C-alpha positions as CSV (number, residue, x, y, z in Angstrom):
1,M,-76.4,-31.3,-92.0
2,S,-78.9,-28.6,-91.5
3,D,-78.4,-24.9,-92.0
4,T,-80.9,-24.2,-89.2
5,P,-79.1,-22.6,-86.3
6,K,-79.1,-24.6,-83.1
7,E,-80.8,-23.4,-80.0
8,G,-78.3,-21.2,-78.1
9,D,-76.2,-20.3,-81.1
10,E,-77.7,-16.9,-81.2
11,K,-76.7,-16.2,-77.6
12,K,-73.1,-17.5,-78.3
13,R,-72.9,-15.2,-81.3
14,Y,-74.1,-12.2,-79.3
15,W,-71.5,-12.9,-76.6
16,K,-68.7,-13.2,-79.1
17,R,-69.6,-9.9,-80.7
18,Q,-69.2,-8.0,-77.4
19,T,-65.9,-6.2,-76.6
20,L,-63.9,-7.1,-73.6
21,T,-65.0,-3.9,-71.9
22,A,-68.7,-4.7,-72.5
23,K,-68.2,-8.3,-71.2
24,I,-66.5,-7.0,-68.0
25,L,-69.3,-4.5,-67.4
26,I,-72.0,-7.2,-67.9
27,I,-70.2,-9.5,-65.5
28,F,-69.6,-6.6,-63.0
29,F,-73.2,-5.5,-63.0
30,S,-74.4,-9.1,-62.7
31,I,-72.3,-9.6,-59.6
32,I,-73.7,-6.3,-58.1
33,V,-77.3,-7.4,-58.8
34,L,-76.6,-10.8,-57.2
35,G,-75.0,-9.1,-54.2
36,V,-77.9,-6.8,-53.7
37,I,-80.3,-9.8,-53.8
38,A,-78.2,-11.6,-51.3
39,V,-78.1,-8.7,-48.9
40,I,-81.9,-8.4,-49.1
41,V,-82.5,-12.1,-48.5
42,I,-80.0,-12.3,-45.6
43,G,-81.3,-9.0,-44.1
44,T,-84.9,-10.1,-44.0
45,S,-84.1,-13.5,-42.6
46,L,-82.0,-12.3,-39.6
47,P,-83.8,-12.0,-36.3
48,T,-84.4,-8.6,-34.7
49,Y,-83.9,-8.3,-31.0
50,T,-85.7,-6.2,-28.4
51,D,-83.7,-3.1,-27.3
52,L,-82.3,-3.3,-23.8
53,N,-79.9,-1.0,-22.0
54,V,-79.0,-1.8,-18.4
55,T,-77.1,-0.1,-15.6
56,P,-76.4,-2.0,-12.3
57,S,-75.4,0.1,-9.4
58,N,-72.3,-1.0,-7.4
59,A,-73.0,-0.5,-3.7
60,S,-71.2,-0.6,-0.4
61,G,-72.0,0.1,3.2
62,I,-72.2,-1.4,6.6
63,Y,-75.2,-3.6,5.9
64,M,-75.6,-3.3,2.1
65,N,-77.5,-6.2,0.6
66,T,-79.5,-4.4,-2.2
67,L,-78.5,-3.8,-5.8
68,T,-80.5,-1.6,-8.1
69,F,-80.9,-2.3,-11.9
70,N,-81.9,0.7,-14.0
71,G,-82.6,0.4,-17.7
72,V,-84.4,1.3,-20.8
73,T,-86.1,-1.0,-23.3
74,E,-88.7,-0.5,-26.0
75,P,-92.1,0.9,-25.0
76,G,-94.6,-2.0,-24.4
77,A,-91.9,-4.5,-23.6
78,T,-92.1,-7.1,-20.8
79,V,-89.1,-7.2,-18.5
80,T,-88.2,-9.9,-16.1
81,I,-85.3,-9.6,-13.6
82,D,-84.3,-12.7,-11.7
83,N,-87.8,-14.2,-12.6
84,H,-89.6,-11.1,-11.2
85,S,-91.9,-9.1,-13.6
86,V,-90.9,-5.5,-13.9
87,T,-93.3,-3.0,-15.7
88,P,-91.5,-0.4,-17.8
89,S,-92.9,3.2,-18.1
90,N,-94.5,4.4,-21.3
91,M,-91.0,5.5,-22.4
92,G,-89.6,2.0,-21.7
93,K,-87.7,3.0,-18.5
94,F,-87.5,0.5,-15.6
95,S,-85.9,0.1,-12.2
96,Y,-85.7,-2.9,-9.9
97,N,-84.1,-3.4,-6.5
98,L,-82.7,-6.8,-6.0
99,T,-82.9,-7.2,-2.2
100,N,-81.6,-9.6,0.5
101,I,-78.6,-10.6,-1.6
102,A,-76.7,-13.3,0.2
103,L,-72.9,-13.3,0.6
104,G,-71.1,-14.9,-2.3
105,T,-71.5,-15.0,-6.1
106,H,-74.9,-15.3,-7.8
107,N,-76.2,-14.9,-11.4
108,V,-79.1,-12.6,-12.2
109,S,-80.8,-12.7,-15.6
110,I,-82.6,-9.7,-17.2
111,V,-84.9,-10.5,-20.2
112,A,-86.8,-7.9,-22.3
113,K,-89.3,-9.0,-24.9
114,V,-91.7,-7.2,-27.3
115,P,-94.1,-9.0,-29.7
116,D,-92.6,-9.9,-33.1
117,K,-89.0,-9.6,-31.9
118,E,-86.6,-12.0,-30.3
119,P,-86.0,-11.5,-26.6
120,T,-82.9,-9.9,-25.3
121,K,-81.1,-11.4,-22.3
122,A,-78.4,-10.2,-20.0
123,I,-76.8,-12.3,-17.3
124,F,-75.0,-10.4,-14.5
125,E,-72.7,-12.0,-12.0
126,I,-73.4,-10.5,-8.6
127,N,-70.7,-10.7,-5.9
128,R,-71.6,-9.7,-2.4
129,Y,-68.6,-9.8,0.0
130,K,-67.5,-8.4,3.3
131,D,-64.2,-7.0,4.5
132,N,-63.1,-4.9,7.5
133,S,-64.9,-1.8,6.1
134,G,-68.3,-3.4,5.5
135,Y,-70.2,-5.1,2.8
136,Y,-69.8,-4.6,-0.9
137,I,-71.7,-5.6,-4.0
138,G,-70.4,-5.7,-7.5
139,A,-72.1,-6.6,-10.7
140,K,-70.4,-7.8,-13.9
141,L,-72.1,-8.6,-17.2
142,V,-71.0,-12.1,-18.1
143,N,-73.3,-13.1,-20.9
144,K,-75.5,-11.0,-23.3
145,T,-77.7,-11.2,-26.3
146,N,-77.8,-7.7,-28.0
147,V,-77.5,-5.8,-24.7
148,N,-75.9,-2.4,-24.2
149,L,-74.3,-1.9,-20.8
150,I,-74.5,1.7,-19.6
151,G,-72.2,3.1,-17.0
């Protein structure tokens, strides 16, 4: 048998010399450090989405067949509403009149996109119907990806 200490014996002796409080603190701070590293890794790998806030106007009237979508996105974003390109202002504001809406239920998609971010998409269910008082149009958000509904 050799009196030469084996590799790792020094670490074992160091750990045995520590008090319970010191061991708990070492383990606690190790967990904190690992948690911070995990948050950084997860946070940098999650996609960022284009900002999009939308307000559809509910409308009614004798011959009503138009619905206006007002919204705000990021400056420089491209916006498409029901496959029509809409140009936002320098502040990111936009407005679009969806016209000649047929009776019944239809879906309208709104997509906003800026470079280096994921697109944001909202799908509205549009319902145009008629009763004894006239025509009515209602809009309901049915599917969204990072969208804020205003109003």
